[in-house]
C-alpha positions in Angstrom: 4.1 8.1 20.6 0.3 8.2 20.8 -0.3 9.6 17.3 -4.1 9.2 17.7 -4.4 12.1 20.3 -2.1 14.6 18.6 -3.9 17.9 18.3 -5.4 19.0 15.0 -2.9 20.8 12.7 -3.5 24.6 13.4 -2.7 25.6 9.8 -5.3 23.3 8.3 -7.8 24.2 11.1 -7.3 27.9 10.4 -7.6 27.6 6.6 -10.8 25.6 6.8 -12.3 27.8 9.5 -11.9 30.8 7.2 -14.2 29.1 4.7 -16.9 28.2 7.3 -15.7 24.6 7.8 -14.5 22.8 11.0 -11.6 20.3 11.2 -11.8 17.9 14.1 -10.6 14.6 15.4 -13.4 12.0 15.6 -14.0 10.4 19.0 -14.0 6.8 17.9 -15.6 5.8 21.2 -18.7 7.8 20.3 -20.6 5.3 18.2 -22.9 7.9 16.6 -20.1 10.3 15.6 -17.9 7.4 14.4 -20.8 5.9 12.4 -21.3 9.3 10.7 -17.7 9.3 9.7 -17.8 5.7 8.4 -20.9 6.5 6.3 -19.2 9.5 4.8 -16.1 7.3 4.0 -18.3 4.7 2.3 -20.1 7.4 0.3 -16.8 8.9 -0.8 -15.8 5.6 -2.5 -19.3 5.0 -3.9 -20.0 2.1 -1.7 -23.5 1.3 -0.5 -24.8 2.8 2.7 -23.4 0.5 5.4 -25.8 -1.6 7.5 -25.6 -1.8 11.3 -23.5 -5.0 11.2 -21.0 -3.3 8.9 -20.8 -0.2 11.0 -20.2 -2.3 14.1 -17.5 -4.3 12.5 -15.8 -1.1 11.1 -15.9 0.5 14.5 -14.1 -2.5 15.9 -11.4 -2.6 13.2 -10.8 1.1 12.7 -11.0 2.4 16.2 -7.2 2.4 16.6 -6.6 4.8 13.8 -6.3 8.6 14.0 -9.6 9.6 12.5 -10.3 13.1 11.2 -13.3 14.8 9.7 -14.2 18.1 8.1 -17.6 19.4 9.1 -20.0 22.0 7.8 -22.0 23.0 10.8 -24.5 24.8 8.6 -26.0 21.5 7.4 -28.2 19.3 9.7 -26.1 16.1 9.9 -23.3 14.7 11.9 -21.7 13.3 8.8 -18.5 15.0 7.8 -17.9 16.4 4.3 -14.3 15.3 4.3 -12.5 12.3 5.8 -9.1 10.9 6.4 -7.5 8.4 8.8 -3.9 7.5 9.5 -1.7 5.3 11.6 1.9 4.4 12.0 2.7 1.3 9.9 6.1 -0.6 9.6 7.3 -0.3 6.0 9.9 -2.8 4.9 12.8 -1.0 3.2 15.8 -2.4 1.2 17.9 -4.5 3.6 14.9 -5.8 5.6 14.6 -3.1 8.2 11.0 -2.0 9.1 10.7 1.7 9.3 7.8 3.7 10.8 5.7 5.3 8.1 2.7 7.5 8.4 0.0 5.5 6.5 -2.8 7.7 5.1 -6.2 6.3 4.0 -9.9 7.1 3.5 -9.2 10.5 1.9 -12.6 11.7 0.7 -14.3 15.0 -0.1 -18.1 15.2 -0.5 -19.0 16.3 -4.0 -21.2 19.0 -2.5 -18.1 20.6 -1.0 -15.5 20.6 -3.8 -13.1 23.4 -4.4 -13.1 24.6 -0.8 -9.6 23.5 0.2 -10.7 20.3 2.1 -8.2 17.9 0.4 -5.4 20.5 0.8 -6.1 20.9 4.5 -6.5 17.1 5.1 -3.3 16.1 3.4 -1.2 19.0 4.5 -2.4 18.5 8.1 -1.5 14.8 8.0 2.0 15.5 6.7 2.7 18.3 9.2 1.5 16.1 12.0 3.7 13.2 11.0 6.7 15.5 10.5 6.2 17.1 13.9 6.2 13.6 15.5 9.5 12.7 13.7 8.0 10.0 11.4 10.5 9.8 8.5 8.1 9.2 5.7 4.4 9.0 4.7 2.8 6.4 2.4 -0.5 5.8 0.7 -2.2 3.9 -2.0 -4.4 5.9 -4.4 -7.6 5.6 -6.3 -6.5 8.4 -8.7 -2.9 8.8 -9.8 -3.1 12.5 -10.6 -3.8 13.9 -7.1 -1.0 13.2 -4.6 2.1 14.5 -6.4 1.3 18.0 -5.4 1.9 17.0 -1.7 5.3 15.5 -2.5 4.3 11.8 -2.9 5.9 9.8 -5.7 5.0 6.3 -7.0 7.5 3.9 -5.5 6.1 0.5 -6.3 4.1 -0.9 -9.2 1.5 -3.7 -9.2 0.6 -6.2 -12.0 -2.7 -7.8 -12.8 -2.8 -11.2 -14.6 -5.2 -13.3 -16.4 -4.3 -17.0 -17.0 -6.0 -19.1 -19.6 -6.0 -22.4 -17.8 -7.4 -24.3 -20.8 -4.3 -23.2 -22.7 -1.5 -23.7 -20.2 -0.1 -26.6 -18.2 2.1 -26.5 -15.2 5.7 -26.3 -16.2 7.3 -25.5 -12.9 9.2 -27.9 -10.6 7.5 -30.6 -8.6 5.7 -28.9 -5.7 6.0 -30.0 -2.0 4.0 -29.5 1.2 0.4 -29.9 1.9 -2.7 -27.9 0.7 -6.0 -28.0 2.5 -9.2 -26.0 2.7 -9.7 -24.0 5.9 -12.2 -21.7 7.5 -11.3 -18.0 7.6 -12.3 -17.6 11.3 -10.3 -20.5 12.4 -7.3 -19.6 10.3 -7.0 -15.9 10.9 -4.4 -16.0 13.7 -2.3 -18.3 11.7 -2.8 -16.1 8.6 -1.6 -13.0 10.5 1.6 -14.8 11.3 2.0 -15.9 7.6 1.3 -12.3 6.4 3.8 -10.9 8.8 6.5 -13.1 7.2 5.3 -12.0 3.7 5.4 -8.3 4.6 8.8 -8.6 6.3 10.3 -10.5 3.3 10.0 -7.9 0.6 10.8 -4.2 0.6 7.7 -2.1 -0.2 5.4 -4.2 1.9 3.9 -2.9 5.2 3.0 -4.5 8.4 -0.7 -5.1 8.5 -3.2 -4.1 11.1 -5.8 -6.7 12.1 -8.3 -5.1 9.7 -6.0 -5.2 6.7 -5.0 -8.8 7.5 -8.5 -10.1 8.1 -9.9 -8.8 4.9 -7.3 -10.8 2.9 -8.3 -14.1 4.4 -12.0 -13.9 4.0 -15.0 -11.6 3.4 -15.9 -8.8 5.8 -19.5 -8.0 6.9 -21.7 -6.9 4.0 -19.7 -8.6 1.3 -22.3 -9.8 -1.3 -20.1 -12.7 -2.4 -19.4 -14.0 1.1 -20.8 -17.5 0.4 -18.5 -17.9 -2.6 -15.2 -17.3 -0.8 -12.8 -20.2 -0.6 -9.6 -20.3 1.5 -6.8 -22.8 0.9 -3.7 -22.9 3.2 -0.2 -24.2 2.4 1.9 -25.9 5.0 5.5 -27.0 4.5 6.4 -30.7 4.6 7.3 -30.2 8.3 3.9 -28.6 9.0 4.9 -25.0 9.1 2.2 -22.6 7.8 3.8 -20.7 4.9 1.0 -19.4 2.6 -2.6 -19.3 1.6 -4.9 -18.2 -1.2 -8.4 -16.7 -0.9 -10.6 -16.6 -4.0 -14.1 -16.7 -5.4 -15.4 -18.8 -8.3 -17.8 -17.3 -10.9 -19.9 -19.3 -13.2 -20.3 -19.3 -17.0 -22.9 -20.6 -19.4 -20.5 -23.4 -20.0 -20.1 -25.2 -16.7 -16.5 -26.2 -17.6 -15.4 -22.6 -18.0 -15.6 -21.0 -14.5 -13.5 -17.9 -13.6 -11.4 -17.8 -10.5 -11.0 -14.3 -9.0 -8.1 -14.4 -6.5 -8.6 -12.1 -3.6 -5.1 -12.6 -2.2 -2.2 -15.0 -2.6 0.2 -15.0 0.4 3.5 -16.9 0.1 6.2 -16.6 2.6 8.5 -19.1 0.7 9.1 -20.0 -2.9 7.7 -23.5 -2.1 4.4 -21.9 -1.0 4.3 -19.7 -4.0 4.7 -22.5 -6.5 2.4 -24.8 -4.8 -0.4 -22.3 -4.6 0.0 -21.2 -8.2 -0.1 -24.8 -9.3 -3.3 -25.3 -7.3 -4.9 -22.4 -9.0 -3.8 -23.4 -12.5 -5.0 -27.0 -12.2 -8.5 -26.4 -10.8 -11.1 -28.4 -12.6 -14.0 -26.8 -14.5 -12.1 -23.5 -14.6 -11.0 -21.6 -17.8 -9.6 -18.5 -16.3 -7.7 -17.3 -13.2 -7.5 -13.6 -12.5 -5.2 -12.1 -9.9 -4.2 -8.5 -8.9 -1.5 -6.6 -6.9 1.3 -8.9 -7.8 4.9 -7.7 -8.2 6.4 -6.6 -11.5 8.7 -9.6 -11.2 6.0 -12.2 -10.7 7.6 -15.5 -12.0 4.3 -16.9 -13.5 5.5 -16.9 -17.1 8.2 -19.4 -16.2 5.7 -21.7 -14.4 3.4 -22.3 -17.4 3.9 -24.3 -20.6 2.7 -21.5 -22.9 4.0 -18.0 -21.9 1.2 -16.3 -23.9 -1.4 -18.1 -21.8 -0.5 -16.0 -18.8 -1.1 -12.4 -19.7 -0.3 -9.2 -17.8 -3.5 -7.2 -18.1 -2.4 -4.1 -16.2 0.7 -2.5 -14.7 -0.2 0.4 -12.3 1.4 2.6 -9.7 0.6 1.3 -6.3 2.5 2.5 -3.2 3.3 6.2 -3.1 6.0 7.5 -0.8 6.6 10.9 0.7 9.9 11.6 2.4 9.6 13.8 5.5 13.1 13.4 6.9 15.8 12.8 4.3 18.7 11.7 6.6 16.5 9.3 8.7 14.8 7.8 5.6 18.0 7.3 3.6 19.9 5.9 6.6 17.2 3.4 7.3 17.7 1.3 4.2 20.8 -0.5 2.8 22.3 -0.1 -0.6 23.7 -2.7 -3.0 26.7 -0.6 -4.0 28.9 1.9 -2.4 29.5 5.5 -3.4 28.9 9.2 -2.5 26.4 11.6 -4.1 25.2 15.1 -3.2 21.4 15.5 -3.5 19.6 18.9 -3.8 16.0 18.1 -2.6 13.2 20.6 -3.3 10.2 20.5 -1.1 7.3 23.0 -1.6 6.0 22.2 1.9 9.3 23.0 3.5 9.8 19.7 5.4 12.5 17.8 3.6 14.2 20.3 1.4 17.9 20.9 1.5 21.3 19.7 0.2 22.6 16.4 1.5 25.6 14.3 1.0 24.8 10.6 0.9 27.8 8.4 1.5 27.4 4.6 1.3 30.1 2.3 2.8 29.6 -1.5 2.9 25.9 -0.9 2.1 25.2 1.4 5.0 24.5 5.1 4.5 25.5 8.3 6.3 23.7 11.5 5.4 24.7 15.0 6.3 23.8 18.5 5.1 26.4 20.0 2.9 27.3 23.1 0.9 29.0 21.1 -1.8 27.8 21.4 -5.4 24.8 19.1 -6.1 25.3 16.0 -8.3 21.6 15.5 -8.5 18.7 18.0 -8.1 15.2 16.6 -7.7 11.8 17.3 -6.1 10.9 15.3 -3.0 8.4 13.4 -5.0 11.1 12.0 -7.2 13.2 11.0 -4.2 10.1 9.1 -2.9 9.9 7.3 -6.3 13.5 6.0 -6.2 13.6 5.4 -2.4 12.5 1.8 -2.4 14.8 0.7 -5.3 12.6 0.8 -8.4 14.4 1.6 -11.6 12.6 4.9 -12.3 15.5 7.4 -12.2 16.2 7.3 -15.9 12.5 7.9 -16.8 12.3 10.7 -14.3 15.4 12.3 -15.8 13.9 12.1 -19.3 10.8 13.8 -18.0 12.8 16.6 -16.4 12.0 15.6 -12.8 15.6 14.7 -12.0 18.5 16.9 -13.1 22.2 16.0 -13.0 23.8 12.5 -12.7 20.7 10.3 -12.8 22.8 7.3 -13.6 24.8 7.7 -10.3 21.5 8.1 -8.4 20.2 4.9 -10.0 23.3 2.9 -9.3 23.0 3.7 -5.6 19.3 3.4 -5.1 18.1 0.7 -7.4 17.8 -2.9 -6.0 18.2 -6.1 -8.0 14.8 -7.3 -6.7 12.2 -4.6 -7.3 10.0 -3.4 -4.4 6.4 -4.7 -4.1 3.3 -3.9 -2.2 0.8 -6.7 -2.5 -2.3 -5.2 -0.9 -4.3 -1.9 -0.6 -4.8 0.2 2.4 
């Protein structure tokens, strides 16, 4: 399946054309055209205008994605007024299988072209293309949480941010093992990619990372203004097996003994790596605060410090959003921690995943078939996306009126003892 060369969605193309706009795939081998798209993407997220070295790096990293732009040919520029790119990423689902998911990123609309149907055309086109290719679900991470529900996405994982007062807490975990050492990002990147693949395969909700997504976790990319401040520490098991790393920057304070550590990413493929890296961060000299983002809702940090109030959750936010495109394929791809049978009535305004389905789970494996039996649960496709990876959101969605019927039965089947997690952005 070469998703990069699939034709532009005709519905979106027609809708935009009626408003004087042109939807087109970007030829990523055409440096000038691709640079225009990259500049529009940077502008959409309020980043600085990229310099040549940044453009060159971005072309190398992003050339493998399906890249789409919306153009207003009435203005004298090759830069699009709307952008999106996509690729097929392996999503780890409950049970450990890795399922193809249509990953969507870089959704921007120029502020000069608001209210002209660009976002509707871009998102609708992406979903119709993925559905036509037989990809069972779509995923994205979002800058704003009020946008994507209208296309059937539901928040499926949540991420926590932490601030630790290292002057207040002491290490209270078990004795740590293995070896820690500073390393160079360029030298470590191949090893880091193998570590990250273990991390991503080890928790449902994580995705397999392209080279670009992996490399930006180990060290700064071109144009990063804090590049000289980055530090990278690796963890190897007692037998020498690479199992984790942490990348971070250190920021100064008027009091030299009270630096702040901003953790860019903490990767741990094993519990031993997780505890050793946390201990390293908490015991750094001349540091008063450690800040970290995109951790799971079950992060064990409070149990690892002497004073639980010295490790504060500073934010809990929606993170990975899931959109089911093929109900039988998606539900049969994951496993379940209890057996049972339930009839789901799924509503889908875009007409891709709607229908009535009987889900039957035996020994943790599911069979899904269309049925005319009465529904036990009625829900929009966005709510199905929210419960799909095992998060305990069914009761809240029922209270909000977004699940009708036996929400407890739905929760018993779908919820997992370990909550899903996505520990990076894309």
